[in-house]
N, C-alpha and C positions, 0 to 999 in steps of 0.2 A: 306375198307377191314376188312374181319372178324378177330376176335382177334386172332384165331388159326393160321392163314396165317401171321399175323403181328408178333406174337411171333416166328414162324420158320424164318421168314425174319430177324428179330433182332438178333437170334442165329447165323444164317448163316453169318450175316454181322460182328458179334463180332469175330467169328472163323476167318473169312478171315483177318480181322485187326490183329488178334493175329499172324497169319501166317506172314504177313508182318513186324510186330515188330521183330519176331524171327529172320527173314531173314536178317534184317537190322543191328541187334545186332551182328549177325555171322560176317557180312561184316566189321562191325567196330571194330572187336576183333582184338588184336595183331597178333594172328596166322594168320588170314585171310589176313592181310595187309603186311606179310612177303614177300618179292621178291620171285618170282617162276621162275626157269630157266628149261625150257624144252630142252631134250637132245634127238635128233633122228638123224639117219644118212641120208645124202642126197649126194648120191655118195660118194666121199672121204672127204666130210666135215662134221664136226659135229657142228651143230647149237646150242651151249649151251652157246658161249660167252667167254669160258675159254680154251678149248683145242681142239684136233682133235679126231674123233672117228675111224680114219684109223686104221685098224687091231684090233679093239675092237671085243671081242667075242658076240655071240647072247644073252648070259646070262647077260653080262655086260650091254648091251644095255636095255635089259628088266628091269634090276635092277634099272638103272638111270631113265627109264620111271615111274615105280612104285613109286619111290622116289620123282619124280616130282610132281605126281598125289597126294601123301600124303601131300606133302607141300602146294598144292593148293586146298585140300579137304575143307578147311574152306570156301574159296571163292565159290567154287562150290556149296557147301551145301547152303550158304546164298542166292546165285542167285535162287537155286530151291525153297527155302522157299518164297522168293520175287515173283517169277512167280507164284507159287501156289496161294499165297495171293491175288495177283493182278487178277488173273483169277476168284477167289472166289468172290472178290468185284465186277467184271465185271457180273457174273452170278446173284449175289444178287440184284444188280440194276437193271439187266434186268428183273428178276422176279417181283421186286417191281413195275417197270413202266408196265409191263403187267397186274399186278393186279389192278393198278390205273385205267388204260385204260378200263379194263372189268368193274370195278365199274361205270365209267363215262358212259359207253355203255349202262350199264343196268339202269341207271338214266335218260339217254335221252330217251330210250325205255318207261319208265315210264311216263316222263314229256312231252316230245316232239314228241314221236313216234306216237302220234294219228293221223289218217287220217281224216282231218277236210274239210268239205264243205260247205260254207255259201251262202245260197240263199238270196239275198237282193235287195232292191233299194238302190243306193249309197247315195242319198239324204234324206234317212229316218232316223230320229233321233235315232230310235231303233236299226237299223241295224249298225248306226255309234257307238253306245254304246258297241255293241258286238265286232266290229273291234278294239276299243281302248283297250278292254280288252284282247283281243287275241295278239294284237301287244305288249302290255306291258309285257304280260307274256312269249313273245318270242315263241308263238306257230304258227307254220307254217299252212297255210290254202289255199285252193282254193276259189275262188269267182264265183258264177254264177249270173250274172246280170239278174234280172226277167223283163220281159215286163209288165208294169204296166197295160197295156190295155187287153191283152190276157192272161197274165201268163200262158203260154204253159210250162215254165220251171218248174213249180211246179203242172202240171195237175195230177201227181201221187199221190199227197197228199190230203188227206181229210181236212188238216188244210191249209186254203187259204191265210194266211197272212205271211208276212216276218217280222222278219227274221226266218229262218229255218236253223238248223245247222244239218248236217248229220255227224255222229261220227263213222268211221271205216266201213261206208257204210251200217250198219245195226241198228244203234241207231238214231231216230229222236228226236232232241230237238226244242221245240217250245217256243216262248216267249222269248224276250231279256233277262229278269231278270231270268228266269229259266235257260237259257243257261249259264249266268255267274255264277250263284250259284251252279249250277251242276258241271260245269268245274272247278271252284275253290275247291270244295269240293274233287273232284277227285285228283287234284294236291296236296292237303294237306293230304288227307285220303289215307293210303297205303293199306287198307284192302278191299276195296269195288271196284267193277267195274261198269263201266257206266251203264249196264243193270240193276244193282240193285239199283243204285243211282237215276235213273229217277223215280223209284217208289215212291220216297219221295215227287215227286211233281206232284200229279195228277191232271187232267183236271176236272174241274167243269162246266158243262153246265146248263145253266139257260136262262129265259126269263126276260129282263128288264121292266121298267116301260113303255116303248114305244111299247112293245110286239116283240122287236127283240131278237132273239137268241144270246147269248153272250157266250164266253168261257173265264174262269178264271182259274188260277192255284193256288193251295194250296202251302203255305211255301215258296214262290218264293224269298223271301228275306232272308231266312235262309241257313246257311251252316250247312251240316249234319256231325258234328264232335264229336268226344268223348271229355271228360272233358280235357284231356292232350293237345290235339290239338286245343281246343277252347282257352285254356288259352295261347298257344303259338300265336295264331292269335290275340287274344284280351287281351294283359298283363294288361291293366288297366282297372278299373272298368267303365262301361258306354260306353266303344269303340264299342261294337257290337250293342248296342241299338241305338246309334247315327248314326252309318254307315246305319242299316236298315231304320232308319227314313228318312235319306236324300236321299238313293236310291229311296224310295216310292215317296218322294217329287218331284225328277226328273222326274218320271212317270206320277204322278198325277196333277202336277202342270206346272213345268218348260217347259215340252214339249207342253203344250197347248198355251205357249206364242210365239212358233215359227211361227205358220202360221199367226196369226194376224199381226205380225211385218214384215214378208217378203212379205206379201201380202198387206201392208198397203195403198198403193196408186196404181193407175193403172201403173205408170211407174215402181215401185218397183216389182208388180205382173209380168209384162213383163220380168224385169230383172231376177226374179226368176225362170220363166218357161224358159226362155232361157238356165240358168244354168242346170235346171233339164234336159231338152232335150238334152244338149250337153253331160252331165254326164251319162244319163240313156241309157236305151236300146229302141230305137224307130225306126221304119221304117222311110222313107223319108217323105211320106205323114202323117204318124202318127204324126211325129215331128213337122211338120207345123202346124197341126190342134191343137195339144197339147199346142204348145206356145202361140197361139193367143187365141183359144176358151178357153183353160184351164186357162190362165191368166186371162181373163175376168170373167170366172165363180169363181175361187178362190178369186178374189178381192170382189165379193159379198158374197161369203161363209164366208170370213173372218170376215165380218161385223157381221154375224150370231153368229161366234165363240166368238167375242167380247162380244155380249149380253150374250151368254150362260154362259161364264166363269166370268161374271160381271167385264170386264175390263174397263179402263178409255178411254175417247175418244181418248186422246193420249197414244196408246198402249205401246210407248216406255218407259214410265213412269212405266208401270207394269214390264217390262223386266229390266229396271235399278234397280227397288226396289228388284226384285228376286235375281238378280245377287250380289248386295250388301248385301243382307241377307245371302247369302250362304258364301261370304268372312268374314262376321262378325262372322259366326258360326265357321269358321275355327280360328280365332283369329289372334292376332300379334304374338304369340310365336310358332306358327306352320307353317311349309312350306306347308303342306297338311293336310287335314282333317286327314289322317293317319299317321300324324307324319313326318318323315323323308322321307316317301315313300307313294306314293298315295294309298288309300284304294278303294274298290269297289265303294264307294260314289263319290270319286274324278274323277274316270274313267267315272262313269255315267253322272255325270254333264257335264264333258268336252265332252263326246260323243254327248250329246244333242245340245250344244251351237256350236260344230265344223259345224254343217250342214249349218249354216249361214255364213261361212267364204266365202268371195268374194262378198258378198251382202252389201248393205248400212246399214242394220240392225247390222251386225257384227262390222262394223267399228264405228257406233255410239256407240255400247256398250263398245267398247274397249276405246273410247274417253271418255265417260261420266260415267264410273264405275271404281272401283278398282280391276278389275279382271285380268287384262292384265299380271301382274306378275305371278300370279298363273297359268293362262291359259298356258303360254310359258313354264313354269317348267312341267306340266303335259304333254305337247305336246312333249317336249324334252324326257321325261322318257319313253313315249309310243313309240316313233320312235327308242330309244335306247334299247327297250326290257329290261328295267332295273328290272322288275318283274322276270325275268328268274331265276329259281332256280339253 
């Protein structure tokens, strides 16, 4: 509520309260508490408790009536003040509630009024990161599951990867880390709109050492905040740098441990593709083909990934080592890397690991590392939308 409205509300409440006090004082005074006897004729009977009005003149009746009103004027006046004070307090409370609701509606329009549509593969770790962030922040969104073979759902986009997040149907955000950084900046920064913010994360197209065209994004781990907002987000020295470091670690290292672990053996590869087909968007024949042919292909591809990323023969050991390194970085004195609440690094790591749920690799990780308590706490915070402003 603005200070001017607050001042008016306080003044109105004080005035109404004064009216109530004055009314109550009058009612408690000796004059107001004196017995009052009304005198008026009803037929041949005078109802004043003492005598008869039979034969009384009109003047006498009027005199008695005015006398009675004068004797009761203190009580009438007190009741009037109480009634006025009560109505004043009611109107003041009503005004205050309306102002509060208007403020909350304005805030909801800013924070939760975004129209968000997420184009994704459900089992994609990068898409899972975005969902974890949106859920934690309490931002409602629609999901469009993309067919990984034909990708017709995103044929309108020149950017052919997922996740893609459409904001208010006119702003397209690509890359999971850009999506998260841009949205978080928008939620904290009250001065910039989404079309302006997206300019801080420009696309950089290049050709890698294998001759393949690649697209990268500048500043994707940065929040575009002013000094005051930045201090509020990161009150302690080193917090921002630590968050950025581990967000990048989740993208550059942790995510590459997922495929070698979920496709480690032919049985695990088949189990993984059964899950992918069940949760993804496949036609009947596409699903059968993907489950068996895809499982066999990914089993052999995972061997190549193991070699590319210099993983051990037992890739579980690399997963355990990475997860325990993450927990060690949080330390024993913090519940999350963000302190009492998850920060963007917590949500990123959680989102990547979550895609293994229901698979053997996930169960082994939970049993053989120290990640379980942290993981369950982040999961609860995300499901309960604890980051909602």
